[in-house]
N, C-alpha and C positions, 0 to 999 in steps of 0.2 A: 504494500499499500503506499502510495507516494506520501502520504501525511505522515506517515512515521518516520520516512527518511527524511522528510524537511523538518520535522520537530527534532529529530536526532542530530540535526545539523543547523542550528538556529544561528549559528554565528556566519552562516553563508548567506549573502543576501543577494547573490545573482547566479541564477541558474540557466539551464539548458535542458530542453526535454525534446527527445523526437523518438518516433515508435513506429510500429508496423502500419498503422491507420491513423487517421486523424482523431479517432474517438480515443485512443490511447492517450495521445498527448494532451486533450481535452479534459480527460481525466487529471493528468498531472497539473494542468494549468489550474483547474477548480480546486486541486489541492493546495496549491501555491497562494491562491487567494484566501483560501479557509485559514491559512497560519499568517496571515499579513503582508504576503510578499507582493509587493506591487507590481503593475504590468510592465513598467521597466525593468524589473528584475527577473523577469522570465523570458527567455526566447524558446517558444514552442514551434515545432514544424512537424505536420503530420505528412501521410502519405495517401493519396487517393483522391482530394478534392470532393469528397461526400458532403451531402446537403448540410451536416452538422459543422463543416468547415466554413460554408458559404454563410450559415445563417450567424458563425460567429464575426464573420466579415461584416455583416449587416448590423451589428450592435452599433449604437450611438456612439460608444467608448470603446477604443481600443484595448485590448486584452491582452496577455501574455502568448497568445496563439498568434504568431506572426506570419506564418505560412503555411502551405500545402504544397505537395509537389504530385501535380495532376500527371497521371499516366494516361498514355494515347489510348482512346477507347477501340481505335482499329486495329492497334497491335495487340491488346489485351483482349480483343472480342473478336474481330475478324480472324485475324492470322490463327489465333487459338483454334476458333473453329475448324478452320482449313487444317491444320495440324491434327487435330482430333480425328477429323473425316478420313483424313490420309490413313492415320492409324487403325482405324476400324475397317475402312473399306479395303485399303491396298495393303496392310501389314508393314507399312512404313513409319517407324517409331521415329517420334520427334526428337529434336536433339535435347540430351540431358541437361543442358544450361543455355538458357535464352536469355541474353543480356537485355534491357530495356533503358529507356531515358524516360524524364519527365519534365514537366515545366513547372518551375516555381511560381505559385501564385500567392499575391500577397492582399492585403486589405485595400490597397489603392489601384491595382491591375488585376483583379480576379476575373472580372467581365472579360477584359481584353484576352487574357491567357485563353479562358474557355473558348472565345470565339476562333482563336488562332487554331485549337485543337478540334474545331468543328461540334463544340457541345451546344453552344447556344447560336 
C-alpha cells in the first residue's frame, strides 16, 4: 500500500510514481494527497491513456498525475488481432517479444496527442 510507504518515509517530500497502468499511478497520487504531499511533490506517469487519466486532466486543479503514455490502438489492437489470426489459422507463432512505443500525453496536450494517434 502506497500510504504505508509514504508514511514510513515522511521526511521525503518529492516522489515519483509510475506503474503498469494509469490506475496504479492514480492510487499512488491519491495516497500522496492523503498524507499531505502537495501536487508539486509528486510526479505520476501512467500507461494507457485510460478514461481515468483523461478525467484527472480535466480536473480544475492539477494533481500529481502529470502524464500518461498512450499506446497506439492500431499497434495494440489491429496488429495483435492479425498476429493471433496468423497463429490460429496458419500456425505462425508471433514473436516472443514485440516492443512498442507510446506518446506522452499531459494535462495541456492530451487532446492533441489523442488526435495524433487517431483516438479522437
